[in-house]
N, C-alpha and C positions, 0 to 999 in steps of 0.2 A: 535730853542727855546732859549729864552733869559735867561741868568743866572743872578741871583740876590744874593747878599750877605745878611746876616741877618740884617745888619744896614739899607740897602736900603728898605728891606721889612718892617721893623719896622717904618721907616719914611713914607712909603706909607700908612700903616695902620693908623698911627696917623693923617695923612693929610685927610683921608676919614672918620675918626671915627665920627665926629660930624654930617656929612651928613647922614651917615648910621643910627646913633642913632635917628636922627630926623625922618627919614622914618619909622623906626620900631615903634617909639612912635605914629606916625600918624596912622599907619595901625593897631595898637594893640587895638584901642578903642572898637571894637565890639567883640574881642576875649577874652577868659578866660585867665587870667594870670597864667602861669604854675609855680608851687612852685619849687624853686630850692634847698632849704635845707630840710633835713629830720626833722621831728618833734622829739622833745626830748621825753623821756619816760614820764615825768610828763604831758606834753601836750597831749600825746596819751591817758593816763589814764583819764584825765579830759574830753576829747572829747568822750571817750567811755561812761563815766558816763552820760554826757549830752544826748547822743543818746539813752541810755537805759531809762532815765527819760522821754524823749520825746515820745518814743515808749509806755511806760506805760501810759502816759497821753492820747495818742490817743486811747489806749484800753479802758481806763476809760470813755472817751467821746463817745465811740461806733463807732469810725471811722474805726476800723478794724473788719472785719467779717471773721471768719474762715470757709471756704467752706469745705475743707478737710484738712488733716494734711499738705499737701504741697501746697494747693491753698488758697490764702487769697484775700479778697477784701479790698482795702484801699481807703477810701474816701479822695481824694486829693482836697484841696481847691484851 
C-alpha cells in the first residue's frame, strides 16, 4: 500500500475537484437537493404557520374528508 502525506493528498483532491464537481452537477438534475443547514427557529415557525393555514384552507374547500378519527381522505390535485 502506498503512503501519502497530507500535502500530496490535498494536492490530489484539488486537482480532481473540478471534474468531480462537474460530474455531481450533471447527475444531480433529476434528484432532490438535500438541505445541508438546519432551519433557524423563525423559519421553522413560519413554515409551521404556513402548513397550518394550508391545512385549514383545504378543510374549508372540502378537500379533506374525515372517515374515522385516524383515517382521512385528502383530495390531492
